[in-house]
N, C-alpha and C positions, 0 to 999 in steps of 0.2 A: 504494500500500500504506500503510495506517494502522496505527499501533501503539497499543494501549490503554495508558493511563498507569500503572495499578497491576498489571495481570495479566500483561503481556508478550504478550498476545494481539495477533495481527496479522490484518488483513483483506486479502484478495486477491480482488478481483472479487466481493465479497459472501460469501466463504467465510472463516470464522474459523479460525485455527490458532495453536498455541502452540509455537514453535520451542524445542527443548531441554527440553520438559516431560517427555518419556519418554526414558530412555537406551536404548541399542541392545538390551540384554537385555529391557527392558520392551516395546519395540516388537516384538521377535520373539515374545514371549509373547502379546501382543495379537493379532498376525497369526495365530498358531496357534489361538487361541480363535475368531477369526472364521472361519477355514477349517474348524474343527470344526463350527461352526453350519452352514456351507454344505454339509458332507458329510451332516449329519443332515437338513437341510431345504434341498435344492438350489434354486438360483434358477430361477424360472419366468418365461416371458413370458406374462402373463395375457391374457385376452380381455376386452374392454370390453363393457358391456351392449349396445352397438350391433353386436357381433359382430366387431370388429376386434382384431387382436393388438397388444398394446402394444409400443412400440419399446425398452423396457427390461426387464431381468430383475430380479426381486426375490426376496428371502428374508426370513424373519422368525424371531425367537426370543422366547421368553417366553410369557406366558399367552394373548396374542392377537396375530394378525398380520393385516395389511390384505390383503384379497383382492378380486378383481374377476372376474366371469364374466357370462354372459348374464342372470343373476338380479339383478345390480347390484353396487354397491360396498359393502363392509362389513368389519367385523372378525370373524375366525373363530378358534375355539380350536384348530383343526387345520390343518395344511398341506393345500393343495388336493389333493395326491396322497396324502393319508393318512399322511404322515410327520410325526414330531415333534409 
């Protein structure tokens, strides 16, 4: 684990995180926001252009989300199931 000199950032197996950056109430609020996104645009296991189901589930929020189906990989303005 490495610690960044100015930011307090720590790296653990290639993942950066900042211990203590958010207090408990801020963490709870962030979690509620993420869960709200997941209720609006539920995670999906998408299909690859080759017809195989991906091993991970994904969701997206914002103007565009990354999608995959038999037509290919792309960014789309709507959730693949028509939500959000």
